[in-house]
Structures are given as C-alpha cells and as structure tokens.
C-alpha angles and dihedrals in degrees: 000000000000091000092052092049092049093049092051095048115099113246108205091173092062091048092052092046089063092066108140120248091012103180099156119074125188115200122199127207135171124226114198113232132171099331095322134044146245117239111224120200111194136188132174135041128288112280146149100282126033125197115224114200124200119187129210136264112319092350128129126228085252087087087075095052094110096040102045099065090059095054103059098089094110102027145324126324118225119194116193134217104200126211112289095022132093093008095306112139114260130246115264116237126359120007129207143160087253091057091052089049090054089053091053090049089054090054091051091052096042093051091044093234117176114209097333120194104252115216122184134178124202107320086007088069089062091050096049092043089055090049092050091048089055094043114050090182090074104103104181131045129177117195116190116191095345116207152245117028106226089224095055106043101147129102091236094053093045093048092050092049092046092053090050089053094050090063087071097045122102119247092254091060092049090051091051090051096048094050094043094050090048090055091046093051129216095263095059094037091054090047095054098036097075090050090054093047092051100043110116099221093171091056093053090046090070089064095053119103096183124108102253132210115196118197128185135173120244093240098038103129089179090062110037122189094249091057096051091048091052091044094049091056089062094060118081088229125015138159122198128211132172124203113222113238091005126132133188097307094050093141088068105033094042098025097145095059093043091050092050090049093049094048092045090049093053089046091054090241101124114098114226114217096168134276091272089070107065104192123207131222130197127218112200097161112053095066091057095051096094093044089067093057120112118232088256092054092047089054091047090049094053094042094049091049093057092044089051091054088048090052092050092049091049093041087232111156095186092058090045093052093052094044095047092046092050091047091050091051091052093048091046090054089057094044102043097116117108120250112260109245088226090058090050091051091050091055095045096044092049114250159244109039092205090058097048088102090060088093 
C-alpha cells in the first residue's frame, strides 16, 4: 500500500531535476547544532577560499540566489539557513546573536573551512561579526546593510526605517520577504527581534582583526550613511561602499555590483581612501537579468520558487536541492553575459565621479 501511494504521489523535485542543460547544481547538507541544525546550500567546486553567507532575521538563504553564483571563483559558496528560519527547527530555550554565531562556528568546523570569507546581511552582519571577533584567523569580512544604528535602537524606530526602505525594493524582494517571514512565524520573529535590536555591533567590531568591507544601499533608511561611517571607525580596517539606487536588500536587487565588490575586496583590489569618503558604485546589469529570460526559463523560475517553498515547509532537502538547482539554472540563463571590463574597473576604482562629494 505504501509503495502504491508513493508511486501515485506527484514528485515535483524529479520534474525540476530534468531541466535541460542543467549546469548549476545546488547541494544541501545539514550540520547538527545545539539540538537542531543549520541547513547549508552549496554551489561551486572545492577551492582555496570558500564564501560563507548568513542572511538576516527571518530570511532564507534564497536571498543570496543572485549573489552566490558570482562568488565561486576561488572555492565553493555556502549559504546558511539558521535555526528558526526557512523551515529549519528552532532553538530550544533562550536565543541570542551569540548562539547563532556559535552555530555558524559549528558549520565552519564541520565543513573543514579554512579562513572562509564571511558575508552577512542585516542581522547576519551581527552574526558574522561575532564569529570574526571570536576567531582572529578570519581575514575577510563583508557586511551588507549592517544593523542596528546605535542611535535608533528601538523596535519602533527600526520598523519605521525598514518600511521606508521597502518602498525602494523591487517586487521580487518583497515577495521573498513575505514568504520567508511566513515560514519563520511571528512567534519566533518577535523572539529574535529584540536580540537583534539590542546587539552592540560597534562594540564587537573593535575585537575583529579581519579586513572588512561595508556595503549599504543608497535608500536604505535602516542603515544611514552616518551609522556606517561611525561603525567603520570601530574596525581596525574597513572600506565603505554605497550602491546607487539600492535599498536594504541590495545583495539581491544589485547583486552584480555587490559580488564584484566582494571579490575585489578579497583580492585586495579595492582602494581605501578612508571612512570619511563614502564611495558610490552603480549597478546597471542586475535589473536586466530577468529581462533576458526566455518564456521557458520564466516558467521554470516561477515553478522552482513554489517547489522550493514547498520543500522548506515540508523540511524536504531532496525537493529543495532540485528546486534550487533548477532556479539557479534559470537565473544563470538570464545572466550568462560576461561582465564588461569597464564595469569591473568602475567598481574596483570606486565610482561615480559626480558622487565623490557624497562623503
């Protein structure tokens, strides 16, 4: 009876896995931590330097889907779904940024990563900063939209600023947020939120030895310019960049520019002119990625997204692997054009001459 039921049950994962010309594979592993686990989505081949990506409060690793494929030049890219997010079982008992940092450390050790490049977005910047503060051997840190401004550490202020930022986000980012927060659930979100608001990021920054790149979006009200300048002064070494037209989820909406900055930072190619000179970078390519998709790829993109949500809700890693791989193939088909060398130089050299006075 069980065999008959299984045979009759639709298997969307298998259908997605049959995508033609599939040349991008996402592998999913679980790392046991503190009574639960961290879900690790990985792409790329083994290499010298891995990138380790930590998303923000309530958000799934899916937020990094457009950034991750551009980071695997020197090794694999691992994006994490932390306990309580994206359908991963929650921690039991008290929760804290420090507890999340310990979970990330466990992933580093379990995967045998040597000096990975730590990348965090929003609350994820707090987690990776805490990890770097504990591990002086970490040499590169990338903080995207670091929170929370030390002069606005209340839930009301943060909520108001976040809503202002969402006005400048594309529809795809809003959809990601809605589905991710639904999976997280209000109870867990409200339990973690006060810990994020209270975390003293600037105090932990002083204990970090890593070279740090800080990136913000131009319209990110959660992360104002004054805050990132003050924050950067607390790190022993920090470089600041601002993405023109970006908002809080700049690593998705302007993924190409953020990826180029991260790779250039790790390659020691970003000039540092001091934190008082916040330099701006344009991204004229990410927004056109989806416009290059064929109707077939658009359908595959939409289908894989819903199957991925189904896999998260069911805690089904096999379905997730197939859905994420198919989604990555579709996105790659729309983003298969080489980066213009002129665009790369603009990012590395630091940007819009007319905005040089912004600092």
